[in-house]
N, CA, C and O atoms as CSV, one atom per row, in Angstrom:
chain,resi,resn,atom,element,x,y,z
A,1,MET,N,N,21.199,-19.009,-2.941
A,1,MET,CA,C,20.117,-18.545,-3.906
A,1,MET,C,C,19.162,-19.188,-3.603
A,1,MET,O,O,19.249,-20.415,-3.624
A,2,ASP,N,N,17.723,-18.422,-3.157
A,2,ASP,CA,C,16.844,-19.002,-3.070
A,2,ASP,C,C,16.281,-19.652,-4.400
A,2,ASP,O,O,16.789,-19.391,-5.490
A,3,LYS,N,N,15.240,-20.482,-4.262
A,3,LYS,CA,C,14.676,-21.120,-5.286
A,3,LYS,C,C,13.223,-20.258,-5.534
A,3,LYS,O,O,12.669,-19.607,-4.648
A,4,LEU,N,N,12.759,-20.389,-6.847
A,4,LEU,CA,C,11.617,-19.874,-6.940
A,4,LEU,C,C,10.301,-20.957,-6.677
A,4,LEU,O,O,10.339,-22.174,-6.857
A,5,MET,N,N,9.540,-20.433,-6.367
A,5,MET,CA,C,8.075,-21.625,-5.969
A,5,MET,C,C,6.816,-20.802,-6.344
A,5,MET,O,O,6.803,-19.582,-6.508
A,6,THR,N,N,5.913,-21.522,-6.439
A,6,THR,CA,C,4.442,-21.009,-7.176
A,6,THR,C,C,4.172,-20.264,-5.982
A,6,THR,O,O,4.911,-20.236,-4.998
A,7,LEU,N,N,2.975,-19.602,-6.122
A,7,LEU,CA,C,2.303,-18.786,-4.889
A,7,LEU,C,C,1.681,-19.921,-3.885
A,7,LEU,O,O,1.719,-19.930,-2.654
A,8,GLU,N,N,1.145,-20.796,-4.704
A,8,GLU,CA,C,0.392,-21.837,-3.600
A,8,GLU,C,C,1.481,-22.798,-2.643
A,8,GLU,O,O,1.210,-23.126,-1.487
A,9,GLU,N,N,2.675,-23.157,-3.303
A,9,GLU,CA,C,3.520,-23.842,-2.573
A,9,GLU,C,C,4.126,-23.002,-1.434
A,9,GLU,O,O,4.336,-23.438,-0.302
A,10,TRP,N,N,4.441,-21.471,-1.951
A,10,TRP,CA,C,4.886,-20.911,-0.758
A,10,TRP,C,C,3.884,-20.490,0.101
A,10,TRP,O,O,4.293,-20.227,1.232
A,11,ALA,N,N,2.937,-20.374,-0.050
A,11,ALA,CA,C,1.697,-20.393,0.936
A,11,ALA,C,C,1.535,-21.376,1.999
A,11,ALA,O,O,1.332,-21.183,3.198
A,12,LYS,N,N,1.692,-22.721,1.193
A,12,LYS,CA,C,1.567,-23.954,2.350
A,12,LYS,C,C,3.017,-23.946,2.821
A,12,LYS,O,O,3.039,-24.258,4.012
A,13,THR,N,N,4.134,-23.728,2.381
A,13,THR,CA,C,5.198,-23.439,3.425
A,13,THR,C,C,5.178,-22.441,4.454
A,13,THR,O,O,5.767,-22.581,5.526
A,14,VAL,N,N,4.645,-21.645,4.201
A,14,VAL,CA,C,4.711,-20.229,5.221
A,14,VAL,C,C,3.279,-20.496,6.281
A,14,VAL,O,O,3.275,-20.083,7.441
A,15,TYR,N,N,2.404,-21.054,5.824
A,15,TYR,CA,C,1.127,-20.776,6.529
A,15,TYR,C,C,0.863,-22.146,6.989
A,15,TYR,O,O,-0.098,-22.247,7.752
A,16,GLY,N,N,1.556,-23.320,6.672
A,16,GLY,CA,C,1.115,-24.724,6.683
A,16,GLY,C,C,-0.244,-25.067,6.483
A,16,GLY,O,O,-0.649,-24.534,5.450
A,17,ASP,N,N,-1.229,-25.831,7.129
A,17,ASP,CA,C,-2.180,-26.647,6.539
A,17,ASP,C,C,-3.420,-25.741,6.226
A,17,ASP,O,O,-4.440,-26.031,5.601
A,18,HIS,N,N,-3.036,-24.496,6.864
A,18,HIS,CA,C,-4.414,-23.192,6.420
A,18,HIS,C,C,-3.922,-22.209,5.577
A,18,HIS,O,O,-3.964,-21.109,6.128
A,19,PRO,N,N,-3.472,-22.182,4.461
A,19,PRO,CA,C,-2.974,-21.310,3.675
A,19,PRO,C,C,-4.030,-20.271,2.901
A,19,PRO,O,O,-4.910,-20.767,2.197
A,20,PRO,N,N,-3.943,-19.042,3.022
A,20,PRO,CA,C,-4.844,-18.075,2.274
A,20,PRO,C,C,-5.383,-18.900,0.930
A,20,PRO,O,O,-4.793,-19.856,0.427
A,21,ALA,N,N,-6.676,-18.302,0.444
A,21,ALA,CA,C,-7.070,-18.596,-0.829
A,21,ALA,C,C,-6.056,-18.327,-1.861
A,21,ALA,O,O,-5.010,-17.709,-1.663
A,22,VAL,N,N,-6.522,-18.942,-3.209
A,22,VAL,CA,C,-5.566,-18.544,-4.125
A,22,VAL,C,C,-5.784,-17.275,-4.661
A,22,VAL,O,O,-4.842,-16.568,-5.019
A,23,GLY,N,N,-7.098,-16.884,-4.756
A,23,GLY,CA,C,-7.403,-15.411,-5.012
A,23,GLY,C,C,-6.827,-14.203,-4.160
A,23,GLY,O,O,-6.542,-13.074,-4.559
A,24,THR,N,N,-6.720,-14.785,-2.759
A,24,THR,CA,C,-6.083,-13.883,-2.129
A,24,THR,C,C,-4.433,-13.742,-2.172
A,24,THR,O,O,-3.820,-12.765,-1.742
A,25,LEU,N,N,-3.987,-14.623,-2.627
A,25,LEU,CA,C,-2.568,-14.981,-2.688
A,25,LEU,C,C,-2.258,-14.054,-4.134
A,25,LEU,O,O,-1.224,-13.406,-4.299
A,26,ARG,N,N,-3.268,-14.134,-5.028
A,26,ARG,CA,C,-2.699,-13.551,-6.420
A,26,ARG,C,C,-3.280,-11.833,-6.161
A,26,ARG,O,O,-2.887,-11.005,-6.983
A,27,ARG,N,N,-4.098,-11.414,-5.146
A,27,ARG,CA,C,-4.443,-10.249,-4.961
A,27,ARG,C,C,-3.092,-9.797,-4.187
A,27,ARG,O,O,-2.596,-8.759,-4.626
A,28,TRP,N,N,-2.514,-10.330,-3.255
A,28,TRP,CA,C,-1.192,-9.672,-2.467
A,28,TRP,C,C,-0.256,-9.570,-3.603
A,28,TRP,O,O,0.271,-8.467,-3.746
A,29,ALA,N,N,0.107,-10.656,-4.579
A,29,ALA,CA,C,1.224,-10.625,-5.599
A,29,ALA,C,C,0.715,-9.015,-6.457
A,29,ALA,O,O,1.537,-8.146,-6.744
A,30,ARG,N,N,-0.378,-8.936,-6.671
A,30,ARG,CA,C,-0.694,-7.523,-7.480
A,30,ARG,C,C,-0.625,-6.565,-7.022
A,30,ARG,O,O,-0.339,-5.614,-7.750
A,31,ASP,N,N,-0.874,-6.324,-5.460
A,31,ASP,CA,C,-0.750,-5.311,-4.959
A,31,ASP,C,C,0.529,-4.738,-4.059
A,31,ASP,O,O,0.621,-3.775,-3.297
A,32,ALA,N,N,1.600,-5.895,-4.544
A,32,ALA,CA,C,3.027,-5.664,-3.853
A,32,ALA,C,C,2.769,-5.864,-2.450
A,32,ALA,O,O,3.215,-4.997,-1.699
A,33,LEU,N,N,2.031,-6.999,-1.855
A,33,LEU,CA,C,2.114,-7.309,-0.350
A,33,LEU,C,C,3.125,-8.063,-0.129
A,33,LEU,O,O,3.585,-8.014,1.011
A,34,ILE,N,N,3.625,-8.767,-0.893
A,34,ILE,CA,C,4.626,-9.681,-0.809
A,34,ILE,C,C,6.059,-9.090,-1.152
A,34,ILE,O,O,6.240,-8.482,-2.207
A,35,TYR,N,N,6.979,-9.272,-0.308
A,35,TYR,CA,C,8.428,-8.903,-0.524
A,35,TYR,C,C,9.344,-9.886,-0.199
A,35,TYR,O,O,9.379,-10.453,0.894
A,36,PRO,N,N,10.205,-10.132,-1.278
A,36,PRO,CA,C,10.191,-9.571,-2.633
A,36,PRO,C,C,9.185,-9.802,-3.400
A,36,PRO,O,O,8.499,-10.813,-3.253
A,37,ALA,N,N,8.935,-8.849,-4.382
A,37,ALA,CA,C,7.864,-8.952,-5.297
A,37,ALA,C,C,8.038,-10.310,-6.024
A,37,ALA,O,O,9.099,-10.729,-6.489
A,38,PRO,N,N,6.777,-10.963,-6.053
A,38,PRO,CA,C,6.677,-11.958,-6.806
A,38,PRO,C,C,6.759,-11.895,-8.051
A,38,PRO,O,O,6.429,-10.787,-8.473
A,39,GLN,N,N,7.232,-13.027,-9.265
A,39,GLN,CA,C,7.357,-12.474,-10.770
A,39,GLN,C,C,6.410,-13.335,-11.328
A,39,GLN,O,O,6.291,-14.522,-11.024
A,40,LYS,N,N,5.590,-12.598,-12.325
A,40,LYS,CA,C,4.806,-13.372,-13.063
A,40,LYS,C,C,5.240,-13.879,-14.352
A,40,LYS,O,O,5.779,-13.137,-15.173
A,41,HIS,N,N,4.996,-15.301,-14.598
A,41,HIS,CA,C,5.583,-15.775,-15.935
A,41,HIS,C,C,4.405,-16.487,-16.267
A,41,HIS,O,O,3.964,-17.436,-15.619
A,42,GLY,N,N,3.798,-15.903,-17.516
A,42,GLY,CA,C,2.736,-16.357,-18.252
A,42,GLY,C,C,1.319,-16.042,-17.220
A,42,GLY,O,O,1.140,-14.842,-17.012
A,43,ARG,N,N,0.584,-16.736,-16.742
A,43,ARG,CA,C,-0.513,-16.948,-15.939
A,43,ARG,C,C,-0.010,-17.177,-14.509
A,43,ARG,O,O,-0.925,-17.325,-13.699
A,44,SER,N,N,1.113,-17.234,-14.060
A,44,SER,CA,C,1.631,-17.920,-12.869
A,44,SER,C,C,2.396,-16.810,-12.153
A,44,SER,O,O,3.168,-16.017,-12.692
A,45,TYR,N,N,2.097,-16.864,-10.971
A,45,TYR,CA,C,3.269,-16.072,-10.026
A,45,TYR,C,C,4.349,-17.274,-9.496
A,45,TYR,O,O,4.108,-18.451,-9.227
A,46,PHE,N,N,5.793,-16.432,-9.443
A,46,PHE,CA,C,6.386,-17.272,-8.604
A,46,PHE,C,C,7.176,-16.415,-7.672
A,46,PHE,O,O,7.479,-15.234,-7.841
A,47,VAL,N,N,7.480,-17.241,-6.594
A,47,VAL,CA,C,8.140,-16.070,-5.571
A,47,VAL,C,C,9.268,-16.808,-5.090
A,47,VAL,O,O,9.421,-18.000,-5.356
A,48,LEU,N,N,10.251,-15.982,-4.226
A,48,LEU,CA,C,11.099,-16.833,-3.591
A,48,LEU,C,C,10.539,-17.511,-2.047
A,48,LEU,O,O,9.606,-17.157,-1.327
A,49,GLU,N,N,11.552,-18.638,-1.899
A,49,GLU,CA,C,11.561,-19.286,-0.914
A,49,GLU,C,C,11.327,-18.169,0.444
A,49,GLU,O,O,10.283,-18.234,1.092
A,50,SER,N,N,12.173,-17.375,0.713
A,50,SER,CA,C,12.377,-16.420,1.757
A,50,SER,C,C,11.507,-15.231,1.539
A,50,SER,O,O,11.795,-14.200,2.147
A,51,ALA,N,N,10.347,-15.254,0.644
A,51,ALA,CA,C,9.540,-14.166,0.586
A,51,ALA,C,C,8.665,-14.134,1.982
A,51,ALA,O,O,8.422,-15.111,2.691
A,52,ARG,N,N,8.298,-12.929,2.179
A,52,ARG,CA,C,7.253,-12.466,3.492
A,52,ARG,C,C,6.139,-11.711,3.089
A,52,ARG,O,O,6.164,-10.956,2.116
A,53,TYR,N,N,5.262,-11.875,3.736
A,53,TYR,CA,C,3.906,-11.145,3.468
A,53,TYR,C,C,4.089,-9.853,4.417
A,53,TYR,O,O,4.374,-9.832,5.615
A,54,THR,N,N,3.833,-8.750,3.505
A,54,THR,CA,C,3.968,-7.393,4.694
A,54,THR,C,C,2.720,-6.723,4.530
A,54,THR,O,O,2.123,-6.418,3.497
A,55,ASP,N,N,2.392,-6.526,5.885
A,55,ASP,CA,C,1.197,-6.049,6.184
A,55,ASP,C,C,0.947,-4.325,6.199
A,55,ASP,O,O,1.482,-3.575,7.016
A,56,PRO,N,N,0.085,-3.924,5.191
A,56,PRO,CA,C,0.090,-2.389,5.071
A,56,PRO,C,C,-0.313,-1.571,6.227
A,56,PRO,O,O,-0.136,-0.358,6.339
A,57,THR,N,N,-1.044,-2.598,7.332
A,57,THR,CA,C,-1.546,-1.386,8.292
A,57,THR,C,C,-0.480,-1.352,9.371
A,57,THR,O,O,-0.542,-0.491,10.249
A,58,MET,N,N,0.394,-2.158,9.348
A,58,MET,CA,C,1.540,-2.012,10.531
A,58,MET,C,C,2.489,-0.908,10.072
A,58,MET,O,O,3.038,-1.039,8.978
A,59,PRO,N,N,2.749,0.277,10.897
A,59,PRO,CA,C,3.573,1.181,10.444
A,59,PRO,C,C,5.143,0.537,10.655
A,59,PRO,O,O,5.547,-0.234,11.525
A,60,ILE,N,N,5.890,1.189,9.460
A,60,ILE,CA,C,7.121,0.822,9.305
A,60,ILE,C,C,7.891,1.233,10.430
A,60,ILE,O,O,7.554,2.329,10.878
A,61,PRO,N,N,8.954,0.585,11.089
A,61,PRO,CA,C,9.587,0.998,12.348
A,61,PRO,C,C,10.798,1.777,11.626
A,61,PRO,O,O,11.383,1.482,10.584
A,62,LYS,N,N,11.009,2.951,12.571
A,62,LYS,CA,C,11.822,3.992,12.243
A,62,LYS,C,C,13.388,3.730,12.459
A,62,LYS,O,O,13.849,3.251,13.495
A,63,GLN,N,N,14.063,4.070,11.458
A,63,GLN,CA,C,15.417,3.814,11.747
A,63,GLN,C,C,16.176,4.513,12.897
A,63,GLN,O,O,15.885,5.697,13.066
A,64,ALA,N,N,16.991,4.033,13.617
A,64,ALA,CA,C,17.457,4.793,14.769
A,64,ALA,C,C,18.393,6.004,14.460
A,64,ALA,O,O,19.338,5.663,13.750
A,65,GLN,N,N,18.389,7.036,14.725
A,65,GLN,CA,C,18.936,8.274,14.727
A,65,GLN,C,C,20.749,8.292,14.810
A,65,GLN,O,O,21.148,7.659,15.788
A,66,PRO,N,N,21.481,8.693,14.252
A,66,PRO,CA,C,22.732,8.740,14.815
A,66,PRO,C,C,22.904,9.296,16.016
A,66,PRO,O,O,22.184,10.265,16.258
A,67,ALA,N,N,23.826,8.875,17.017
A,67,ALA,CA,C,23.947,9.470,18.356
A,67,ALA,C,C,24.503,10.809,18.324
A,67,ALA,O,O,24.190,11.627,19.189
A,68,ASN,N,N,25.397,11.119,17.281
A,68,ASN,CA,C,26.022,12.415,17.269
A,68,ASN,C,C,25.412,13.078,16.018
A,68,ASN,O,O,26.037,12.774,15.002
A,69,THR,N,N,24.313,13.941,15.799
A,69,THR,CA,C,23.873,14.403,14.865
A,69,THR,C,C,24.436,15.992,15.059
A,69,THR,O,O,24.362,16.753,14.094
A,70,SER,N,N,24.801,16.295,15.890
A,70,SER,CA,C,25.289,17.892,15.682
A,70,SER,C,C,26.463,17.906,14.662
A,70,SER,O,O,26.545,18.939,13.996
A,71,THR,N,N,27.308,17.018,14.446
A,71,THR,CA,C,28.636,17.202,13.241
A,71,THR,C,C,27.835,17.130,12.143
A,71,THR,O,O,28.423,17.604,11.171
A,72,ARG,N,N,26.642,16.701,11.862
A,72,ARG,CA,C,26.220,16.740,10.545
A,72,ARG,C,C,25.838,18.106,9.869
A,72,ARG,O,O,25.154,18.849,10.571
A,73,LEU,N,N,26.115,18.471,8.838
A,73,LEU,CA,C,26.010,19.855,8.175
A,73,LEU,C,C,24.664,20.058,7.464
A,73,LEU,O,O,24.239,19.282,6.608
A,74,ARG,N,N,23.952,21.290,7.935
A,74,ARG,CA,C,22.826,21.579,7.562
A,74,ARG,C,C,22.966,21.502,5.576
A,74,ARG,O,O,24.011,21.793,4.994
A,75,LEU,N,N,21.836,21.110,4.941
A,75,LEU,CA,C,21.712,21.300,3.464
A,75,LEU,C,C,22.418,22.662,3.096
A,75,LEU,O,O,23.383,22.659,2.331
A,76,ALA,N,N,22.018,23.610,3.546
A,76,ALA,CA,C,22.516,25.044,3.251
A,76,ALA,C,C,24.127,24.969,3.491
A,76,ALA,O,O,24.877,25.265,2.561
A,77,ASP,N,N,24.550,24.639,4.528
A,77,ASP,CA,C,26.429,24.800,4.902
A,77,ASP,C,C,26.849,23.827,3.559
A,77,ASP,O,O,27.669,24.330,2.791
A,78,ARG,N,N,26.390,22.617,3.268
A,78,ARG,CA,C,26.994,21.686,2.456
A,78,ARG,C,C,26.870,22.423,1.114
A,78,ARG,O,O,27.739,22.261,0.257
A,79,ILE,N,N,26.078,23.027,0.959
A,79,ILE,CA,C,26.007,23.707,-0.632
A,79,ILE,C,C,27.120,24.670,-0.872
A,79,ILE,O,O,27.937,24.654,-1.793
A,80,ARG,N,N,26.998,25.599,0.221
A,80,ARG,CA,C,28.077,26.811,0.512
A,80,ARG,C,C,29.682,26.076,0.594
A,80,ARG,O,O,30.589,26.671,0.011
A,81,ARG,N,N,29.930,25.046,1.178
A,81,ARG,CA,C,31.144,24.390,1.209
A,81,ARG,C,C,31.603,24.094,-0.146
A,81,ARG,O,O,32.776,24.229,-0.495
A,82,GLY,N,N,30.602,23.664,-0.950
A,82,GLY,CA,C,30.850,23.100,-2.382
A,82,GLY,C,C,30.928,21.357,-1.969
A,82,GLY,O,O,31.119,20.521,-2.853
């Protein structure tokens, strides 16, 4: 299991010598731009080591459709069959 670390420690680990400012990190935490979401304990945010920044301007990749979609029943057919 990953350990919890402060936002500042996490930023130093992920971004190296040039981490974002503390205010930016707190805004990312408030706006849920870090996944998994940071936990707030008192005045401090704690984040998992494996957490990553999610860019809201990047589209979410679509999941691949199953190759054989013709065997799937339509909603109306599923309701009729019970």
